[in-house]
matplotlib code that plots the C-alpha trace (Angstrom):
import matplotlib.pyplot as plt

x = [24.7, 27.1, 26.3, 28.3, 28.7, 29.0, 26.8, 28.4, 27.9, 27.6, 29.8, 32.6, 31.8, 32.5, 35.6, 36.8, 38.9, 40.9, 38.5, 35.6, 37.5, 38.1, 34.4, 33.5, 35.7, 33.9, 30.5, 31.8, 33.2, 29.9, 28.0, 30.3, 29.8, 26.0, 26.3, 28.2, 25.7, 22.8, 24.7, 25.1, 21.4, 20.4, 22.7, 21.3, 17.7, 18.4, 19.9, 16.7, 14.5, 16.6, 17.5, 14.4, 16.1, 18.6, 16.0, 16.6, 20.4, 19.7, 17.2, 19.8, 22.3, 19.7, 18.8, 22.5, 22.9, 19.9, 21.5, 24.8, 23.2, 23.8, 22.4, 24.9, 22.7, 23.9, 24.4, 25.1, 21.6, 18.6, 14.9, 12.9, 11.5, 15.0, 16.1, 13.1, 13.8, 17.4, 16.5, 13.7, 16.1, 17.1, 13.4, 12.8, 15.7, 14.0, 10.7, 12.4, 14.0, 10.6, 9.4, 12.6, 11.0, 8.3, 10.2, 7.9, 6.7, 8.8, 9.1, 6.7, 7.1, 10.4, 12.1, 9.7, 9.3, 13.0, 15.5, 14.2, 13.7, 17.2, 18.8, 16.8, 17.9, 21.5, 21.6, 19.4, 20.4, 23.8, 24.8, 23.7, 26.0, 28.9, 28.3, 28.2, 31.6, 33.1, 31.9, 33.1, 36.6, 36.8, 35.7, 38.1, 41.0, 40.1, 39.7, 43.0, 44.9, 43.4, 44.2, 47.8, 48.3, 46.8, 48.7, 52.0, 51.8, 54.7, 53.9, 55.5, 52.6, 50.2, 47.1, 44.9, 46.5, 45.7, 42.1, 41.6, 43.2, 41.2, 38.0, 38.8, 39.7, 36.5, 34.5, 36.3, 35.8, 32.0, 31.6, 33.6, 31.4, 28.2, 29.4, 30.6, 27.3, 25.3, 27.5, 27.2, 23.4, 23.2, 25.5, 23.5, 20.2, 20.9, 22.2, 18.9, 16.8, 18.0, 16.5, 13.0, 13.4, 15.5, 13.5, 10.2, 11.5, 12.6, 9.3, 7.5, 9.7, 9.1, 5.3, 5.5, 6.7, 3.6, 1.4, 2.9, 3.4, 0.3, 2.2, 3.1, -0.4, 0.6, 3.7, 1.6, -0.8, 2.0, 4.0, 1.2, 1.3, 5.0, 4.6, 1.9, 4.1, 7.1, 5.0, 3.9, 7.5, 8.7, 6.0, 7.0, 10.7, 9.8, 7.9, 10.8, 13.2, 11.0, 10.7, 14.4, 15.4, 13.4, 14.9, 18.4, 18.1, 16.8, 19.8, 22.1, 20.7, 20.9, 24.6, 25.3, 23.4, 25.2, 28.6, 27.9, 26.7, 29.4, 32.3, 34.8, 33.4, 34.1, 35.7, 34.5, 33.5, 31.7, 33.5, 37.3, 38.2, 37.9, 39.5, 40.2, 41.1, 43.9, 47.1, 50.4, 53.5, 56.9, 59.7, 63.3, 65.3, 69.0, 68.5, 65.7, 62.2, 59.1, 55.4, 53.3, 49.6, 48.5, 45.1, 45.4, 43.2, 43.5, 42.2, 41.4, 41.5, 45.1, 46.3, 47.5, 47.9, 47.9, 49.2, 48.4, 50.1, 47.2, 46.3, 42.9, 44.2, 46.9, 45.9, 49.0, 51.1, 49.8, 52.6, 53.0, 50.9, 52.6, 51.2, 52.7, 51.7, 51.0, 51.5, 50.4, 50.4, 51.5, 51.1, 54.0, 54.1, 57.5, 57.0, 57.4, 53.9, 50.6, 48.5, 51.5, 51.6, 53.6, 52.4, 54.5, 55.5, 56.9, 60.7, 60.7, 61.1, 57.8, 55.9, 55.6, 52.1, 50.0, 46.2, 43.9, 42.8, 43.4, 40.1, 41.2, 44.6, 43.0, 40.7, 43.6, 45.6, 42.6, 42.0, 45.6, 46.2, 43.7, 45.9, 45.9, 42.8, 40.2, 37.6, 34.0, 31.1, 28.8, 25.2, 23.3, 20.8, 17.3, 14.0, 12.6, 10.5, 7.4, 7.8, 8.3, 5.5, 6.6, 4.7, 2.4, -1.2, -2.3, -0.5, -2.2, -5.6, -4.9, -4.1, -7.0, -9.5, -8.2, -8.1, -11.6, -13.0, -11.3, -12.6, -16.1, -16.3, -13.1, -12.2, -13.8, -12.0, -9.7, -6.0, -6.5, -3.2, -1.8, -3.7, -2.3, -4.5, -4.3, -1.2, -3.0, -5.9, -3.4, -1.4, -4.5, -5.7, -2.2, -2.1, -5.5, -4.4, -1.1, -2.9, -5.6, -8.4, -9.7, -13.4, -15.9, -16.7, -14.1, -16.8, -15.7, -12.3, -11.8, -10.4, -7.2, -6.7, -7.0, -4.6, -2.0, -2.3, -1.7, 1.4, 2.5, 2.3, 4.4, 7.0, 7.0, 8.2, 11.7, 12.8, 11.2, 8.6, 10.9, 13.8, 17.2, 18.8, 17.1, 17.3, 20.0, 18.5, 15.1, 16.8, 18.7, 15.4, 13.9, 16.8, 16.3, 15.6, 13.4, 10.0, 10.0, 13.4, 12.2, 9.0, 11.1, 13.5, 10.6, 9.0, 12.2, 12.8, 9.2, 9.8, 12.9, 11.0, 10.2, 6.7, 5.2, 6.6, 5.4, 1.9, 1.7, 3.1, 0.4, -2.2, -1.1, -0.6, -4.0, -5.6, -3.7, -4.7, -8.3, -7.6, -5.9, -8.8, -10.8, -8.2, -10.7, -12.5, -9.8, -7.0, -4.7, -3.1, -0.4, 2.2, 0.7, 0.4, 4.0, 5.1, 3.2, 4.4, 7.9, 9.8, 7.4, 8.0, 11.7, 14.1, 17.8, 19.8, 21.3, 20.1, 22.6, 22.5, 22.9, 20.0, 17.8, 18.6, 17.6, 14.0, 12.9, 13.7, 11.6, 8.7, 9.5, 9.7, 6.4, 4.7, 6.1, 4.8, 1.3, 1.1, 2.3, 0.9, -0.7, 2.6, 4.7, 2.5, 1.7, 2.5, 4.8, 7.5, 6.5, 7.5, 10.2, 9.1, 11.4, 11.9, 9.6, 11.0, 8.7, 9.2, 10.9, 13.6, 12.5, 12.0, 9.0, 7.3, 4.9, 1.2, 0.9, 4.0, 3.0, 1.9, -1.7, -0.8, 0.9, -2.2, -4.3, -1.9, -2.3, -6.0, -5.6, -3.0, -5.4, -7.9, -5.2, -3.7, -6.6, -6.0, -8.7, -8.2, -4.4, -4.6, -4.5, -7.4, -5.6, -7.0, -5.5, -2.7, -0.9, 2.4, 2.5, 3.3, 1.3, 0.6, 0.4, 4.2, 4.5, 5.1, 2.1, 3.3, 3.7, 0.1, -0.9, 1.3, -0.2, -3.7, -2.9, -1.7, -4.9, -7.9, -10.1, -12.8, -13.6, -15.1, -13.1, -14.4, -15.8, -13.2, -13.3, -12.3, -8.8, -8.1, -5.8, -6.4, -3.9, -6.1, -6.2, -9.2, -9.4, -7.1, -9.9, -13.0, -16.4, -18.6, -20.4, -24.1, -26.0, -28.1, -31.3, -32.4, -29.7, -30.1, -29.6, -27.1, -28.8, -25.6, -24.4, -26.4, -25.7, -27.1, -29.3, -26.4, -22.8, -21.8, -18.3, -17.0, -13.6, -13.0, -11.7, -10.9, -10.2, -13.3, -13.8, -17.3, -19.0, -21.6, -21.8, -23.6, -21.0, -18.0, -14.5, -12.1, -8.9, -8.4, -8.3, -10.1, -12.7, -16.2, -18.4, -22.1, -23.0, -26.6, -28.7, -29.6, -32.8, -30.9, -30.5, -26.9, -25.7, -24.9, -24.7, -21.8, -19.4, -15.7, -13.5, -16.4, -18.5, -21.5, -22.5, -23.3, -20.9, -21.1, -22.0, -19.7, -16.7, -16.7, -16.7, -18.3, -16.2, -17.2]
y = [28.9, 26.1, 23.7, 21.3, 18.0, 15.4, 12.3, 9.1, 6.7, 3.0, 2.1, 4.3, 2.8, -0.7, 0.4, 2.2, 4.6, 7.5, 10.0, 8.2, 8.4, 12.1, 12.7, 10.5, 12.6, 15.8, 14.3, 13.2, 16.7, 18.2, 15.8, 16.6, 20.3, 19.7, 17.8, 20.6, 23.2, 21.1, 20.8, 24.6, 25.1, 22.7, 24.4, 27.9, 26.8, 25.4, 28.7, 30.4, 28.1, 28.0, 31.7, 33.8, 37.0, 36.5, 35.5, 38.5, 37.7, 34.1, 34.9, 36.9, 34.1, 31.6, 33.9, 34.2, 30.4, 30.1, 32.7, 30.8, 27.4, 26.3, 23.5, 21.7, 19.9, 17.0, 18.2, 21.5, 22.8, 23.1, 23.3, 26.4, 24.4, 23.7, 27.3, 28.6, 26.0, 27.0, 30.7, 30.0, 29.9, 33.5, 34.4, 32.6, 34.6, 37.9, 36.7, 36.0, 39.4, 41.1, 39.7, 40.1, 42.8, 40.3, 38.0, 37.8, 34.3, 31.2, 28.8, 26.3, 23.5, 24.4, 21.2, 18.9, 21.1, 21.6, 20.1, 16.5, 16.4, 17.9, 15.5, 12.6, 13.5, 13.9, 10.6, 8.4, 9.6, 11.2, 8.7, 5.8, 7.2, 7.4, 3.8, 2.9, 4.7, 2.6, -0.6, 0.7, 1.5, -1.9, -3.8, -1.8, -2.6, -6.2, -6.6, -4.8, -6.7, -10.0, -9.1, -8.3, -11.3, -13.6, -12.1, -12.3, -16.1, -17.8, -20.0, -22.9, -23.2, -26.2, -25.6, -26.1, -23.1, -21.0, -22.1, -21.3, -17.9, -17.1, -18.0, -15.8, -12.9, -13.3, -13.2, -10.1, -8.4, -9.2, -7.8, -4.7, -4.1, -4.5, -2.2, 0.4, 0.4, 0.7, 3.5, 5.5, 5.1, 6.2, 9.2, 10.6, 9.9, 11.9, 14.8, 14.9, 14.2, 17.2, 19.6, 18.9, 17.4, 20.2, 23.0, 21.4, 21.3, 24.9, 25.9, 24.4, 26.3, 29.6, 29.0, 28.5, 32.0, 33.3, 31.3, 32.5, 36.2, 38.3, 40.9, 38.2, 38.3, 40.9, 38.9, 35.8, 37.6, 39.0, 35.8, 33.3, 33.1, 32.5, 29.8, 28.1, 28.1, 26.8, 24.0, 23.0, 23.0, 21.0, 18.5, 18.2, 17.9, 15.1, 13.4, 13.8, 12.3, 9.3, 8.6, 9.1, 7.1, 4.1, 4.3, 4.8, 1.8, -0.3, 0.8, -0.1, -3.7, -4.0, -3.0, -5.7, -8.3, -7.2, -7.4, -11.0, -12.1, -10.2, -9.9, -10.1, -6.8, -4.9, -1.6, -1.2, 2.4, 4.0, 6.3, 6.2, 4.1, 0.4, -1.0, 0.3, -1.3, -1.9, -3.7, -4.3, -3.0, -4.6, -2.0, -3.0, -1.4, -1.5, -4.4, -6.3, -5.7, -4.1, -4.3, -1.1, -0.8, 1.2, 2.3, 1.7, 2.9, 2.0, 4.3, 2.4, 5.4, 6.3, 2.9, 4.6, 2.9, 5.3, 4.2, 6.1, 5.0, 4.7, 2.7, 2.9, 2.4, 5.1, 7.7, 9.8, 7.2, 8.5, 9.4, 10.9, 9.6, 7.8, 7.2, 4.9, 3.8, 0.0, -2.1, -5.5, -7.8, -11.3, -13.6, -14.5, -18.1, -18.3, -15.3, -15.4, -14.2, -15.4, -13.7, -11.8, -10.5, -7.9, -4.8, -4.3, -0.6, 1.3, 1.6, 0.7, -2.5, -4.2, -3.4, -6.4, -6.3, -8.5, -8.7, -9.6, -12.9, -15.0, -13.8, -10.2, -10.9, -12.6, -9.6, -7.1, -9.1, -9.5, -5.7, -4.6, -7.1, -5.1, -2.0, 0.2, -1.4, 1.0, 2.0, 1.1, 2.1, -0.8, 0.3, 0.4, -2.4, -1.4, -2.8, -5.4, -4.3, -5.7, -3.3, -0.2, 1.9, 4.9, 8.2, 7.0, 7.6, 4.7, 6.2, 9.6, 7.9, 5.8, 8.9, 10.9, 8.1, 7.6, 11.3, 11.8, 8.9, 10.1, 13.7, 12.4, 10.3, 10.3, 13.9, 13.7, 10.5, 11.2, 10.3, 10.2, 9.1, 8.3, 5.1, 2.3, -0.1, -3.9, -4.9, -7.5, -5.2, -2.4, -4.7, -5.9, -2.3, -1.3, -4.3, -3.4, 0.2, -0.9, -3.2, -0.6, -2.7, -0.5, -1.2, 1.5, 2.0, 2.1, 2.0, -1.5, -0.3, 1.4, 5.0, 3.8, 1.3, 4.1, 6.3, 3.5, 2.6, 6.2, 6.4, 3.0, 4.2, 7.3, 5.1, 2.7, 5.4, 4.5, 8.0, 9.9, 12.5, 15.3, 13.5, 12.5, 15.1, 17.9, 16.2, 18.4, 21.5, 20.8, 20.1, 23.4, 25.2, 23.5, 24.7, 28.4, 30.4, 33.0, 31.8, 34.1, 32.8, 29.2, 29.9, 31.6, 28.6, 26.1, 28.1, 27.7, 24.1, 23.0, 24.7, 22.6, 19.3, 17.2, 18.1, 14.7, 15.1, 18.6, 17.7, 14.8, 16.9, 19.6, 16.9, 15.3, 18.7, 20.0, 16.9, 17.2, 20.8, 19.8, 17.2, 19.9, 22.2, 19.7, 19.5, 20.6, 17.3, 14.8, 16.3, 16.1, 19.6, 20.4, 19.6, 16.1, 15.4, 16.5, 13.8, 11.2, 12.4, 13.8, 10.4, 9.5, 12.5, 12.8, 9.8, 9.6, 7.3, 5.4, 4.9, 6.3, 8.1, 11.4, 10.7, 9.7, 12.9, 14.8, 13.4, 16.5, 18.7, 16.4, 17.3, 21.0, 20.9, 19.2, 21.5, 24.5, 23.2, 22.6, 26.0, 27.9, 25.8, 28.8, 30.7, 27.7, 26.9, 30.5, 31.8, 34.5, 34.1, 35.3, 38.8, 39.0, 39.8, 41.2, 39.2, 40.1, 40.4, 40.7, 43.0, 40.1, 39.8, 36.4, 36.4, 34.7, 33.8, 36.7, 35.8, 37.6, 35.8, 32.3, 30.5, 29.5, 25.8, 26.4, 28.2, 25.2, 22.9, 24.9, 24.5, 20.7, 20.7, 22.5, 19.6, 17.1, 18.8, 19.1, 17.3, 15.8, 14.5, 14.3, 12.2, 13.4, 13.2, 13.2, 13.3, 11.6, 12.7, 15.8, 15.6, 12.0, 12.7, 11.1, 13.7, 10.9, 10.8, 14.0, 14.0, 14.9, 18.4, 19.1, 18.1, 20.9, 23.3, 22.2, 22.7, 26.4, 26.6, 25.3, 27.4, 24.5, 25.8, 22.2, 19.8, 16.6, 15.3, 16.2, 17.8, 19.9, 23.5, 24.7, 24.5, 27.5, 31.1, 33.6, 36.6, 38.9, 37.1, 33.9, 31.1, 28.6, 29.2, 29.0, 26.0, 26.2, 26.5, 23.6, 24.5, 23.9, 24.8, 27.4, 30.8, 33.9, 36.4, 39.9, 41.7, 41.7, 43.8, 43.5, 45.5, 43.6, 43.4, 44.4, 44.0, 42.7, 40.6, 39.5, 35.8, 35.3, 31.5, 28.8, 26.8, 23.9, 23.5, 20.3, 20.4, 21.6, 24.8, 26.0, 28.1, 27.1, 29.9, 30.8, 33.5, 37.2, 36.6, 39.0, 37.7, 40.0, 40.3, 39.2, 39.0, 37.3, 33.7, 31.9, 29.5, 31.0, 31.7, 31.6, 34.3, 34.0, 35.5, 35.1, 34.1, 33.4, 33.4, 30.9, 31.7, 29.8, 29.8, 31.2, 30.6, 34.0, 33.6, 33.0, 36.5, 40.1, 43.0, 45.5, 49.1]
z = [12.5, 11.8, 9.0, 7.0, 8.8, 6.1, 6.2, 7.6, 4.7, 5.6, 2.7, 4.1, 7.6, 6.3, 4.4, 7.6, 5.5, 7.1, 5.6, 7.4, 10.7, 10.3, 9.5, 12.5, 14.8, 13.6, 14.5, 17.9, 18.7, 17.7, 20.0, 22.9, 22.3, 22.4, 25.6, 27.2, 26.1, 27.5, 30.8, 30.9, 30.2, 33.0, 35.5, 34.7, 35.0, 38.5, 39.5, 38.4, 40.4, 43.6, 43.8, 43.3, 44.4, 41.6, 39.1, 36.8, 36.4, 35.9, 33.1, 31.3, 31.5, 30.2, 27.4, 26.5, 26.5, 24.1, 21.8, 21.8, 21.2, 17.6, 15.5, 13.2, 10.7, 8.6, 5.0, 3.5, 3.4, 5.7, 5.1, 6.0, 9.0, 10.2, 9.8, 11.7, 14.4, 14.6, 15.0, 17.5, 20.5, 19.7, 19.7, 23.0, 24.5, 23.5, 25.0, 28.3, 28.4, 27.9, 31.2, 33.2, 35.4, 36.5, 38.7, 41.7, 41.1, 41.1, 38.2, 39.8, 37.3, 35.8, 37.0, 35.2, 32.2, 31.3, 33.7, 33.6, 29.7, 29.1, 31.6, 30.1, 26.5, 27.6, 29.6, 27.3, 23.9, 24.1, 26.8, 24.6, 21.8, 24.2, 25.2, 21.5, 21.0, 23.8, 22.1, 18.7, 20.0, 21.8, 18.7, 16.6, 18.8, 19.0, 15.3, 14.4, 17.1, 15.9, 12.3, 13.0, 15.2, 12.5, 9.7, 11.5, 11.8, 10.0, 7.0, 8.8, 11.3, 10.9, 8.8, 11.9, 13.5, 10.4, 10.3, 13.9, 13.5, 10.4, 12.1, 15.1, 12.8, 10.8, 14.0, 15.2, 11.9, 11.8, 15.4, 14.4, 11.3, 13.3, 16.1, 13.6, 11.7, 14.9, 16.3, 13.1, 13.0, 16.7, 16.2, 13.2, 14.8, 18.0, 15.8, 14.0, 17.1, 19.1, 16.6, 17.7, 21.2, 22.7, 21.1, 22.1, 25.7, 25.7, 24.0, 27.0, 29.4, 27.6, 27.5, 31.3, 31.7, 29.9, 32.2, 35.5, 34.6, 34.0, 32.0, 29.5, 28.1, 25.5, 24.6, 24.2, 21.8, 19.7, 19.6, 19.3, 15.4, 15.6, 18.2, 16.2, 13.1, 15.1, 16.6, 13.2, 12.0, 15.0, 14.2, 10.5, 11.5, 13.9, 11.1, 8.7, 11.3, 12.0, 8.2, 7.5, 10.6, 9.3, 5.9, 7.2, 9.5, 6.6, 4.5, 7.4, 7.5, 3.7, 3.8, 6.4, 4.3, 1.1, 2.9, 4.0, 0.5, -1.5, 0.8, -2.0, -3.4, -0.1, -0.6, -4.2, -5.0, -8.0, -10.3, -10.8, -7.8, -8.5, -5.4, -1.9, 1.4, 4.0, 3.0, 4.8, 3.0, 3.5, 3.9, 4.0, 6.8, 7.8, 10.2, 8.5, 7.3, 8.8, 7.8, 8.0, 7.6, 4.6, 3.3, -0.5, -3.3, -7.0, -9.7, -12.9, -15.2, -14.4, -13.1, -10.0, -6.6, -3.7, -0.3, 2.9, 6.1, 8.7, 11.8, 13.3, 16.8, 16.7, 14.1, 14.9, 13.0, 9.7, 7.3, 3.8, 1.0, -1.9, -5.4, -8.0, -11.5, -11.5, -14.6, -13.1, -10.1, -9.2, -6.2, -4.0, -2.7, -0.9, 1.4, 5.1, 5.8, 4.2, 1.6, 0.1, -3.4, -5.5, -7.3, -10.4, -10.7, -13.7, -13.5, -9.8, -7.8, -7.1, -3.9, -1.5, 0.0, 2.2, 2.1, 5.0, 3.4, 0.3, -1.2, -0.9, -2.4, -5.4, -5.8, -5.7, -8.2, -10.5, -10.4, -10.9, -13.7, -15.7, -15.3, -18.3, -19.8, -21.2, -18.7, -19.6, -17.4, -16.4, -16.9, -13.7, -13.3, -14.4, -13.7, -16.0, -18.9, -17.2, -14.3, -16.4, -17.9, -20.0, -20.4, -23.2, -24.0, -21.9, -18.9, -19.4, -19.8, -16.7, -14.5, -15.9, -15.1, -11.6, -10.8, -12.2, -10.2, -7.0, -7.4, -7.9, -4.8, -2.7, -1.9, 1.6, 2.6, 5.6, 4.9, 1.1, -0.5, 2.9, 3.5, 1.2, -0.7, -0.8, -2.9, -5.0, -5.9, -6.8, -9.0, -10.8, -11.5, -12.7, -15.0, -16.5, -17.1, -18.7, -21.1, -21.9, -20.5, -17.8, -17.1, -18.0, -14.3, -11.4, -8.6, -7.6, -6.6, -3.2, -3.1, -1.4, -4.3, -6.8, -5.0, -4.6, -8.2, -9.3, -7.2, -8.5, -12.0, -11.3, -9.5, -12.5, -14.9, -16.4, -15.4, -12.5, -13.5, -12.6, -14.5, -13.2, -15.5, -13.5, -10.1, -8.7, -10.1, -8.5, -5.2, -5.5, -6.0, -2.9, -0.9, -1.8, 1.3, -0.4, -1.6, -4.6, -5.8, -5.3, -7.4, -10.1, -10.4, -10.4, -13.3, -15.3, -14.4, -15.3, -18.7, -19.0, -18.6, -21.6, -22.9, -21.8, -18.3, -18.0, -19.1, -16.7, -13.8, -14.5, -14.5, -11.2, -9.4, -10.6, -9.1, -5.8, -5.6, -5.7, -3.0, -0.8, -1.3, 0.8, 3.6, 6.2, 5.6, 4.4, 6.5, 3.5, 3.2, 0.6, 3.2, 3.9, 0.2, -0.4, 2.1, 0.0, -3.4, -2.7, -3.1, -6.0, -8.3, -7.4, -6.9, -6.3, -8.6, -5.6, -2.1, 0.3, 3.7, 1.9, -0.5, 2.5, 4.3, 1.2, 1.4, 3.4, 0.4, -1.9, 0.4, 0.3, -3.5, -4.0, -1.4, -3.2, -6.6, -5.1, -3.4, -6.5, -9.3, -11.1, -11.0, -12.0, -15.1, -15.9, -19.5, -18.0, -15.3, -11.8, -10.7, -8.1, -4.5, -1.9, 1.3, 4.3, 7.8, 10.8, 13.8, 15.7, 13.1, 11.9, 8.2, 6.7, 10.0, 10.5, 10.2, 6.9, 5.5, 6.5, 3.3, 2.8, 3.1, 6.4, 7.8, 6.6, 8.3, 11.5, 11.4, 11.0, 13.7, 16.1, 15.8, 16.7, 19.7, 22.1, 25.4, 27.6, 31.1, 30.6, 27.4, 23.8, 21.3, 17.9, 14.4, 11.4, 9.2, 10.5, 8.6, 9.5, 13.2, 16.0, 18.7, 21.3, 21.1, 23.2, 26.9, 29.2, 30.1, 26.4, 25.8, 28.1, 26.2, 22.9, 24.2, 24.7, 21.1, 19.6, 18.6, 19.6, 17.3, 16.2, 18.7, 19.0, 22.3, 25.7, 27.9, 31.0, 30.9, 31.6, 35.3, 35.2, 34.2, 33.0, 33.5, 36.5, 37.9, 39.9, 38.7, 38.6, 36.4, 37.9, 37.1, 33.8, 33.9, 32.3, 29.2, 31.3, 34.8, 35.3, 37.0, 34.9, 36.3, 36.0, 37.0, 33.4, 31.0, 27.3, 24.4, 21.9, 19.4, 18.5, 22.2, 22.9, 25.8, 26.8, 27.8, 31.3, 31.2, 28.6, 27.6, 25.2, 23.8, 24.8, 22.0, 18.4, 19.5, 22.0, 21.3, 22.3, 23.3, 25.1, 27.8, 26.6, 23.3, 22.1, 21.3, 19.2, 18.3, 21.9, 22.8, 25.5, 24.8, 25.3, 27.6, 31.1, 32.1, 28.5, 25.9, 22.1, 20.2, 17.3, 17.3, 14.3, 12.0, 14.1, 16.2, 19.3, 23.0, 25.6, 29.4, 30.9, 34.0, 31.7, 30.2, 31.1, 29.1, 27.2, 26.5]

ax = plt.figure().add_subplot(projection="3d")
ax.plot(x, y, z, "-o")
ax.set_aspect("equal")
plt.show()
C-alpha cells in the first residue's frame, strides 16, 4: 500500500516554492490515478450487470481491480482504522470469489448501489478539483505575466503608469493566492474523502451479493463481525475527516488574513531560513543583459544566499542551483528597472537583483544587512499569565472536585464531555477554582459546565499534560500497528512524565474510565471520549496542516490509554503478546481481537443505525458522525449490520428475506385477538428456533432479530400467535410465523 504523500502546507502554498510545486504534482498524479481506477471499476460493474452469462469472469475482473486499488494517505503513518479500510477491498474481493459459482441472479440494484455513487464521486469531487486546477493554472499564468510585464517597465515612465501597473499586479497576486489556497484545500480534501466514500460504496455492493445469493448466508455469518468493525472504522474515519476539514479550512482562512495584515513577512520560515521568495537576477551576456527568475533563500546561520532558476509557467527552465556567501546589501537607484538592489558577495562582484515590490526590496536589504550577526531564537509567544494555570494543588483539587461531582450525578447524561457548557459560566467556575474559592457544593452548576471547565483547565496548562518534550514519542506510540507494542511504549512514556503530570493523567483517565463504563447510557465510549480529550491532552507547538492531520493519532493515543489504563499504570511493564491474525488474513479484526472499547462502540453504533420507513433514527454521539449523512441505500445496508436489540422507534419489518422461504414475511399477529397456529409444537423449555425474516420489536417486550439467528429457551406464550425466547441475553416475545423449529 502506497503511503508518503507530504501535506501541502498553506505557508508553502503562498510562497509558491519549487518544492511546493513538485509536491503538488505528486498529489495531482495520485488523484489522476484514483480517477482512472474508479473509471475501471465502473466499467467492470456495468459488464457484470449487462452480461449475465459472463458474470463469473466479470466478478473475477472486479475482484482483481479491488485488489489493485491502493490508498495513498497524506502523511507517513496511518491509523489502525485507515489500515483496515485500506485492506478491506482485498477482503471484499475474497468474498466475491466465494460466491462466483452462484451467478444465476442479476445484480438488481447494482447501478444505484455502486455505479451512480462512483460516477458522482468522480464527477463532483475529482471533477471539482480538476476545475480548481484550471483556475489555479490560469491565475498563476496571469499573475506571473502581470508581474513580468510590470517589472519590465522602464523607470522613465510616468508615475501614474507605475501606480496603475502596481495595482493590477497586486490584484493578480491576490487572485492567485486565493485560487492557490482553494485548490490545495480541495486537492487534500478529496484525497482524504475517498477513504470512506469509495469503501462505503463498495461495501454496499458487496452486501448486495449476500442479499441476492442464498449460499452467501454462511459468508455473511462469518464476515459479519468484520463488516461491523469496518463500518465502525469508516464512521470514525468520516468523523476525523469532517473535524480535520473544518480545522484545515479555518487555517486556510487564517493564512489569507495573516498575509493581508503582514504581507511584508511573506516567505519567512522558522529555523535557519530567514527570508525566501522570487527575485529576478540580472545576467550579463555578450550582446546585453538578461533577467532570469530565481527562487532565492537566505540562511541566517551561514549568511548563504541560494538561487534556484525557476519559472512557475515553464518548469523545464529550471537550471543549476547556486549558493553564495553574502556580506551585505544595498539599494540601486539608477538601474534601468524598478526595485533593483545588490547583494554584496565575498570576493565576487555584487549580484544585481530585482524584487517584486519596493516593500520586498526593503525587506531583503534589511535581512541581508544583518549577514554574519549572531543568531538568536525569538521565544514563541505565550499566553498571558492570567490565562495559564500550572499543575498546582489548586488545580488537583479543582479536577478532583469536578470529577467527584460528575460521577455522583452526571454519568448517565447523554453526550457527557461532548456537549459544551455556556462560556460565561465555565469562565466563572474556572476563575473560582484558580483562586481557591470553589463553593462547598457544585449542584448549582450544570454537568456540561463542569465538563467544559475540566477541559478548560487542562487546556490552560503552560505545557500540555503529556508535555511537548514527549510529544513526538507519544505520537510514535500511537502509530504502532501492534497493540501490545503500543501499550509497552505507553507504559515507558507515562513513567517518563514529570510526577505531577503523571498523577494528573492518572486522575483524569480514572475518571474517564468510569464515564466510559456507563457508555450504554451516556453513549460516551472510550473512542468518543478520546475525540473530546485527544487535542486537550496533546497539543502541537504550531498549527499547521501536518499537525491537523495528526489529530487522528491524538484520538488513537487517548483511546489506547483509556482501554489499557491498568496496564499503563501497573507497577510492572506489560508482557509482550504476539500479533493475532484471523482466518481471513486481516490481523486484529477477528471478533476475539476487537478491543473491548470497539465492541462497546459497535453496540452504540447499532442503536444509531436503524432505519424506519426510509429515514434514519439516530442516537447521539457515535464518534461524532451523524448517521443521517448516509445515502438512502446505505441506510438499508446499515440496518442489516445492526443487532437492533435496543428499541429506538416503531418500524416495519424487513420487506426482504434472505432465507430459502418467501421473500416477504407474513404479517405479524397482534398481541391480542390473534389465532394460535397449532402446526408448530414446541417443548416446554430449551427448544430452539431459527428466524426466517428480519424483525424489529415494536415494544419493550418484543425481541428484535435478523434472518438465520438462533433463539433459545423457546416456550409457548400466553399471547396467542407468539412465543417467548432468549436472544443475546435478552428474553422477549417472538412472532410464531417468523420462525421455524430446530431439532
